C-alpha positions as a Python dict, from the first residue, in 0.01 Angstrom:
ca = {
    (1, 'X'): (0, 0, 0),
    (2, 'X'): (34, 255, -275),
    (3, 'X'): (85, -54, -535),
    (4, 'X'): (-270, -171, -393),
    (5, 'X'): (-384, 178, -382),
    (6, 'X'): (-240, 202, -770),
    (7, 'X'): (-382, -156, -899),
    (8, 'X'): (-716, -56, -773),
    (9, 'X'): (-718, 302, -942),
    (10, 'X'): (-620, 92, -1289),
    (11, 'X'): (-892, -136, -1245),
    (12, 'X'): (-1186, 56, -1186),
    (13, 'X'): (-1044, 423, -1322),
    (14, 'X'): (-836, 301, -1586),
    (15, 'X'): (-897, 278, -1946),
    (16, 'X'): (-947, -137, -1876),
    (17, 'X'): (-624, -194, -2050),
    (18, 'X'): (-354, -449, -1894),
    (19, 'X'): (-33, -302, -1788),
    (20, 'X'): (235, -475, -1558),
    (21, 'X'): (360, -312, -1233),
    (22, 'X'): (675, -227, -1385),
    (23, 'X'): (494, -8, -1638),
    (24, 'X'): (282, 109, -1402),
    (25, 'X'): (597, 261, -1199),
    (26, 'X'): (700, 403, -1552),
    (27, 'X'): (574, 724, -1664),
    (28, 'X'): (662, 1065, -1800),
    (29, 'X'): (1037, 1133, -1755),
    (30, 'X'): (1089, 701, -1689),
    (31, 'X'): (1045, 631, -2074),
    (32, 'X'): (1311, 905, -2159),
    (33, 'X'): (1550, 684, -1902),
    (34, 'X'): (1436, 389, -2071),
    (35, 'X'): (1548, 536, -2344),
    (36, 'X'): (1831, 645, -2287),
    (37, 'X'): (1969, 291, -2123),
    (38, 'X'): (1873, 129, -2448),
    (39, 'X'): (1975, 359, -2725),
    (40, 'X'): (2203, 624, -2569),
    (41, 'X'): (2193, 979, -2654),
    (42, 'X'): (2029, 1091, -2979),
    (43, 'X'): (1949, 1471, -3135),
    (44, 'X'): (1606, 1352, -3256),
    (45, 'X'): (1321, 1528, -3116),
    (46, 'X'): (1035, 1322, -2957),
    (47, 'X'): (772, 1189, -3202),
    (48, 'X'): (516, 1517, -3194),
    (49, 'X'): (693, 1712, -2991),
    (50, 'X'): (962, 1941, -3144),
    (51, 'X'): (1281, 2005, -2972),
    (52, 'X'): (1212, 1761, -2702),
    (53, 'X'): (1574, 1543, -2752),
    (54, 'X'): (1726, 1304, -2483),
    (55, 'X'): (2011, 1552, -2410),
    (56, 'X'): (1763, 1741, -2196),
    (57, 'X'): (1881, 1444, -1934),
    (58, 'X'): (2149, 1372, -1747),
    (59, 'X'): (2345, 1071, -1813),
    (60, 'X'): (2440, 896, -1494),
    (61, 'X'): (2066, 724, -1416),
    (62, 'X'): (2060, 616, -1714),
    (63, 'X'): (2416, 477, -1760),
    (64, 'X'): (2403, 301, -1427),
    (65, 'X'): (2031, 140, -1551),
    (66, 'X'): (2240, 16, -1886),
    (67, 'X'): (2475, -195, -1649),
    (68, 'X'): (2245, -346, -1446),
    (69, 'X'): (2049, -445, -1814),
    (70, 'X'): (2411, -670, -1853),
    (71, 'X'): (2285, -874, -1572),
    (72, 'X'): (1966, -961, -1766),
    (73, 'X'): (1692, -698, -1692),
    (74, 'X'): (1485, -546, -1954),
    (75, 'X'): (1555, -132, -1927),
    (76, 'X'): (1214, -79, -1737),
    (77, 'X'): (1300, -336, -1477),
    (78, 'X'): (1671, -168, -1466),
    (79, 'X'): (1531, 171, -1432),
    (80, 'X'): (1235, 88, -1159),
    (81, 'X'): (1515, -151, -980),
    (82, 'X'): (1812, 138, -975),
    (83, 'X'): (1532, 350, -799),
    (84, 'X'): (1449, 116, -567),
    (85, 'X'): (1802, -3, -429),
    (86, 'X'): (1953, 306, -465),
    (87, 'X'): (1608, 432, -218),
    (88, 'X'): (1706, 203, 37),
    (89, 'X'): (2057, 288, 8),
    (90, 'X'): (1933, 659, 82),
    (91, 'X'): (1785, 585, 384),
    (92, 'X'): (2033, 400, 559),
    (93, 'X'): (2266, 738, 488),
    (94, 'X'): (1963, 958, 580),
    (95, 'X'): (1948, 791, 945),
    (96, 'X'): (2311, 799, 1039),
    (97, 'X'): (2305, 1168, 886),
    (98, 'X'): (2046, 1238, 1123),
    (99, 'X'): (2213, 1075, 1444),
    (100, 'X'): (2553, 1258, 1283),
    (101, 'X'): (2315, 1549, 1349),
    (102, 'X'): (2265, 1485, 1735),
    (103, 'X'): (1892, 1347, 1685),
    (104, 'X'): (1816, 1074, 1896),
    (105, 'X'): (1778, 700, 1700),
    (106, 'X'): (1428, 728, 1736),
    (107, 'X'): (1380, 1064, 1569),
    (108, 'X'): (1647, 933, 1310),
    (109, 'X'): (1403, 679, 1214),
    (110, 'X'): (1113, 917, 1219),
    (111, 'X'): (1320, 1107, 927),
    (112, 'X'): (1332, 804, 728),
    (113, 'X'): (949, 713, 812),
    (114, 'X'): (864, 1062, 691),
    (115, 'X'): (1063, 1023, 358),
    (116, 'X'): (844, 705, 312),
    (117, 'X'): (544, 888, 328),
    (118, 'X'): (665, 1218, 200),
    (119, 'X'): (360, 1339, -66),
    (120, 'X'): (453, 1203, -424),
    (121, 'X'): (719, 960, -223),
    (122, 'X'): (604, 691, -480),
    (123, 'X'): (864, 834, -719),
    (124, 'X'): (1159, 696, -519),
    (125, 'X'): (1025, 378, -666),
    (126, 'X'): (980, 467, -1012),
    (127, 'X'): (1207, 539, -1275),
    (128, 'X'): (1322, 813, -1188),
    (129, 'X'): (1663, 989, -1060),
    (130, 'X'): (1477, 1111, -737),
    (131, 'X'): (1646, 836, -544),
    (132, 'X'): (1955, 827, -664),
    (133, 'X'): (1968, 1200, -644),
    (134, 'X'): (1884, 1157, -246),
    (135, 'X'): (2156, 848, -183),
    (136, 'X'): (2444, 1091, -377),
    (137, 'X'): (2338, 1405, -160),
    (138, 'X'): (2300, 1227, 204),
    (139, 'X'): (2661, 1087, 103),
    (140, 'X'): (2832, 1349, 10),
    (141, 'X'): (2717, 1561, 269),
    (142, 'X'): (2733, 1261, 525),
    (143, 'X'): (3115, 1249, 445),
    (144, 'X'): (3207, 1549, 409),
    (145, 'X'): (3059, 1640, 813),
    (146, 'X'): (3307, 1355, 895),
    (147, 'X'): (3625, 1498, 702),
    (148, 'X'): (3614, 1197, 479),
    (149, 'X'): (3675, 1483, 172),
    (150, 'X'): (3752, 1248, -105),
    (151, 'X'): (3498, 1012, -101),
    (152, 'X'): (3210, 1329, -19),
    (153, 'X'): (3421, 1478, -339),
    (154, 'X'): (3368, 1126, -536),
    (155, 'X'): (2982, 1139, -406),
    (156, 'X'): (2948, 1530, -519),
    (157, 'X'): (3085, 1469, -854),
    (158, 'X'): (2858, 1174, -984),
    (159, 'X'): (2568, 1366, -813),
    (160, 'X'): (2616, 1672, -1085),
    (161, 'X'): (2609, 1407, -1378),
    (162, 'X'): (2258, 1281, -1183),
    (163, 'X'): (2082, 1669, -1223),
    (164, 'X'): (2205, 2053, -1253),
    (165, 'X'): (2141, 2116, -898),
    (166, 'X'): (2379, 1860, -725),
    (167, 'X'): (2589, 2116, -803),
    (168, 'X'): (2466, 2358, -518),
    (169, 'X'): (2630, 2094, -299),
    (170, 'X'): (2909, 2334, -358),
    (171, 'X'): (2685, 2621, -84),
    (172, 'X'): (2675, 2322, 175),
    (173, 'X'): (3070, 2233, 156),
    (174, 'X'): (3183, 2594, 163),
    (175, 'X'): (2930, 2716, 454),
    (176, 'X'): (3078, 2447, 629),
    (177, 'X'): (3420, 2515, 560),
    (178, 'X'): (3378, 2886, 679),
    (179, 'X'): (3193, 2785, 1018),
    (180, 'X'): (3462, 2495, 1116),
    (181, 'X'): (3744, 2697, 974),
    (182, 'X'): (3678, 3081, 998),
    (183, 'X'): (3760, 3301, 669),
    (184, 'X'): (4150, 3250, 705),
    (185, 'X'): (4031, 2903, 568),
    (186, 'X'): (3862, 3037, 267),
    (187, 'X'): (4109, 3344, 195),
    (188, 'X'): (4395, 3119, 239),
    (189, 'X'): (4318, 2727, 53),
    (190, 'X'): (4646, 2669, 29),
    (191, 'X'): (4674, 2593, 457),
    (192, 'X'): (4378, 2357, 446),
    (193, 'X'): (4350, 2200, 76),
    (194, 'X'): (4198, 1900, 159),
    (195, 'X'): (3891, 2017, 312),
    (196, 'X'): (3825, 2215, -96),
    (197, 'X'): (3858, 1816, -279),
    (198, 'X'): (3455, 1812, -275),
    (199, 'X'): (3435, 2179, -344),
    (200, 'X'): (3646, 2155, -679),
    (201, 'X'): (3508, 1794, -772),
    (202, 'X'): (3164, 1866, -700),
    (203, 'X'): (3101, 2001, -1068),
    (204, 'X'): (3312, 1730, -1246),
    (205, 'X'): (3003, 1533, -1332),
    (206, 'X'): (2827, 1817, -1494),
    (207, 'X'): (3138, 1950, -1644),
    (208, 'X'): (3196, 1618, -1791),
    (209, 'X'): (2840, 1606, -1916),
    (210, 'X'): (2907, 1962, -2109),
    (211, 'X'): (3198, 1781, -2251),
    (212, 'X'): (3010, 1541, -2410),
    (213, 'X'): (2785, 1749, -2527),
    (214, 'X'): (2999, 1944, -2742),
    (215, 'X'): (3163, 1648, -2839),
    (216, 'X'): (2863, 1509, -2954),
    (217, 'X'): (2671, 1764, -3086),
    (218, 'X'): (2894, 2050, -3101),
    (219, 'X'): (2693, 2223, -2870),
    (220, 'X'): (2851, 2228, -2479),
    (221, 'X'): (2500, 2329, -2351),
    (222, 'X'): (2262, 2113, -2524),
    (223, 'X'): (2075, 2008, -2257),
    (224, 'X'): (2006, 2352, -2164),
    (225, 'X'): (1897, 2434, -2530),
    (226, 'X'): (1671, 2098, -2536),
    (227, 'X'): (1484, 2148, -2218),
    (228, 'X'): (1463, 2507, -2346),
    (229, 'X'): (1312, 2446, -2684),
    (230, 'X'): (1124, 2133, -2647),
    (231, 'X'): (996, 2218, -2300),
    (232, 'X'): (1006, 2600, -2286),
    (233, 'X'): (1167, 2614, -1964),
    (234, 'X'): (1353, 2960, -1881),
    (235, 'X'): (1435, 3162, -1617),
    (236, 'X'): (1327, 3463, -1430),
    (237, 'X'): (1321, 3590, -1084),
    (238, 'X'): (1143, 3343, -821),
    (239, 'X'): (923, 3580, -723),
    (240, 'X'): (808, 3665, -998),
    (241, 'X'): (750, 3295, -1101),
    (242, 'X'): (635, 3194, -774),
    (243, 'X'): (303, 3483, -790),
    (244, 'X'): (274, 3363, -1155),
    (245, 'X'): (217, 3049, -1005),
    (246, 'X'): (-7, 3079, -730),
    (247, 'X'): (-224, 3320, -1003),
    (248, 'X'): (-245, 3002, -1238),
    (249, 'X'): (-477, 2707, -1212),
    (250, 'X'): (-522, 2459, -967),
    (251, 'X'): (-226, 2243, -1055),
    (252, 'X'): (10, 2518, -1098),
    (253, 'X'): (-93, 2648, -709),
    (254, 'X'): (-99, 2293, -574),
    (255, 'X'): (313, 2305, -712),
    (256, 'X'): (367, 2581, -566),
    (257, 'X'): (181, 2587, -261),
    (258, 'X'): (374, 2218, -191),
    (259, 'X'): (735, 2416, -253),
    (260, 'X'): (681, 2707, -36),
    (261, 'X'): (542, 2458, 227),
    (262, 'X'): (885, 2298, 198),
    (263, 'X'): (1030, 2615, 200),
    (264, 'X'): (881, 2705, 560),
    (265, 'X'): (964, 2357, 722),
    (266, 'X'): (1314, 2404, 620),
    (267, 'X'): (1322, 2742, 854),
    (268, 'X'): (1332, 2465, 1142),
    (269, 'X'): (1693, 2413, 1074),
    (270, 'X'): (1800, 2776, 1165),
    (271, 'X'): (1597, 2715, 1469),
    (272, 'X'): (1813, 2384, 1534),
    (273, 'X'): (2115, 2620, 1442),
    (274, 'X'): (2190, 2394, 1101),
    (275, 'X'): (2285, 2678, 852),
    (276, 'X'): (2473, 2458, 609),
    (277, 'X'): (2148, 2214, 540),
    (278, 'X'): (1961, 2558, 541),
    (279, 'X'): (2139, 2745, 298),
    (280, 'X'): (2155, 2449, 40),
    (281, 'X'): (1787, 2377, 68),
    (282, 'X'): (1786, 2790, 13),
    (283, 'X'): (1984, 2755, -287),
    (284, 'X'): (1827, 2477, -455),
    (285, 'X'): (1472, 2609, -362),
    (286, 'X'): (1572, 2987, -564),
    (287, 'X'): (1695, 2762, -823),
    (288, 'X'): (1334, 2527, -847),
    (289, 'X'): (1124, 2877, -799),
    (290, 'X'): (1347, 3024, -1129),
    (291, 'X'): (1170, 2840, -1356),
    (292, 'X'): (897, 2968, -1574),
    (293, 'X'): (718, 2668, -1584),
    (294, 'X'): (587, 2482, -1206),
    (295, 'X'): (594, 2126, -1296),
    (296, 'X'): (767, 1908, -1048),
    (297, 'X'): (810, 2129, -810),
    (298, 'X'): (696, 1862, -536),
    (299, 'X'): (877, 1610, -668),
    (300, 'X'): (1194, 1843, -661),
    (301, 'X'): (1196, 1893, -328),
    (302, 'X'): (1124, 1572, -169),
    (303, 'X'): (1527, 1503, -229),
    (304, 'X'): (1580, 1784, 70),
    (305, 'X'): (1600, 1554, 337),
    (306, 'X'): (1773, 1800, 616),
    (307, 'X'): (1378, 1976, 608),
    (308, 'X'): (1243, 1587, 732),
    (309, 'X'): (1548, 1499, 928),
    (310, 'X'): (1437, 1915, 1097),
    (311, 'X'): (1073, 1767, 1163),
    (312, 'X'): (1119, 1477, 1288),
    (313, 'X'): (1312, 1645, 1549),
    (314, 'X'): (986, 1903, 1619),
    (315, 'X'): (772, 1554, 1646),
    (316, 'X'): (963, 1327, 1869),
    (317, 'X'): (790, 1365, 2136),
    (318, 'X'): (478, 1458, 1967),
    (319, 'X'): (282, 1175, 1906),
    (320, 'X'): (-13, 1311, 1788),
    (321, 'X'): (134, 1580, 1552),
    (322, 'X'): (321, 1270, 1443),
    (323, 'X'): (28, 1044, 1393),
    (324, 'X'): (-160, 1334, 1170),
    (325, 'X'): (159, 1423, 1011),
    (326, 'X'): (242, 1071, 877),
    (327, 'X'): (-142, 1046, 782),
    (328, 'X'): (-204, 1371, 553),
    (329, 'X'): (112, 1267, 434),
    (330, 'X'): (-19, 913, 358),
    (331, 'X'): (-352, 1051, 247),
    (332, 'X'): (-202, 1313, -11),
    (333, 'X'): (34, 1040, -112),
    (334, 'X'): (-276, 808, -187),
    (335, 'X'): (-428, 1074, -401),
    (336, 'X'): (-81, 1146, -614),
    (337, 'X'): (-63, 763, -696),
    (338, 'X'): (-394, 753, -836),
    (339, 'X'): (-308, 1086, -1063),
    (340, 'X'): (-21, 938, -1130),
    (341, 'X'): (-161, 584, -1259),
    (342, 'X'): (-426, 790, -1473),
    (343, 'X'): (-158, 999, -1594),
    (344, 'X'): (-279, 1331, -1436),
    (345, 'X'): (-28, 1601, -1486),
    (346, 'X'): (2, 1718, -1101),
    (347, 'X'): (153, 1386, -1031),
    (348, 'X'): (466, 1473, -1306),
}
């Protein structure tokens, strides 16, 4: 349905230029990932955008896309195929994770449906990292709860090479260790060294990227330098930023309100005593709100799948509320799909 909305919007509201479906789902950051999959990293700034370099983007997603080009796919097709494959795999993990938390089969499928309908969820099918991030986060959390520590650690290590906030998996891991084994396990890690394998491995992807940045540019933090200089991303107190966003233009208010809505829904995790999941979501939200630019706050939030699991549990026996929620999500998604096709900033 969203593809149909996109095609109709392009034909009726667009500039009249022909565009393939692949190109239609490659907007904004997707072009950077296609460039990385094709040519690798470069310190050259984008044309007309001083300071914006490919070092602003983490390497795992374009590396995997480059591997797919070896099968004969074009770089654009590779990034979009990768995103879609990861999203389908992530849905299986989310459903199993919901069951692991005690949800019924029906409620777990509602969680999957919410992820499919969530506003701006079409980026799970676009050339973006959201699908891969969702897959690795769900996999790391699932295997950790199953006490498969090495698998969880490896997934977490790759996760931090997809986006920097993946390293916040450590918050979830430490909270789970504390709940399962008590303070003594944290104070005497040599007693249960296996449970700390995910904690130790989680930042490995980030460290490897920093090492590569230092090797290739002489600046281990080239990613942060590029983001700050090219995109003017700087940090400040989250509450100050939120107040500024809410007092800004309509687009900034939309992003801020969307992220605050996800934050409010995360309180459902506390109601169900999923404290570890809540701490993870809260930590990532605080990081997102610390950015002085509100861009993409909604997109960054939709990967926080424990929120949708908690919401699914509340809606399981409320069919009217479920229908209203999914219907509202669908309408907002349709509007954002049109904005995406037309290149409106609200869909970044």
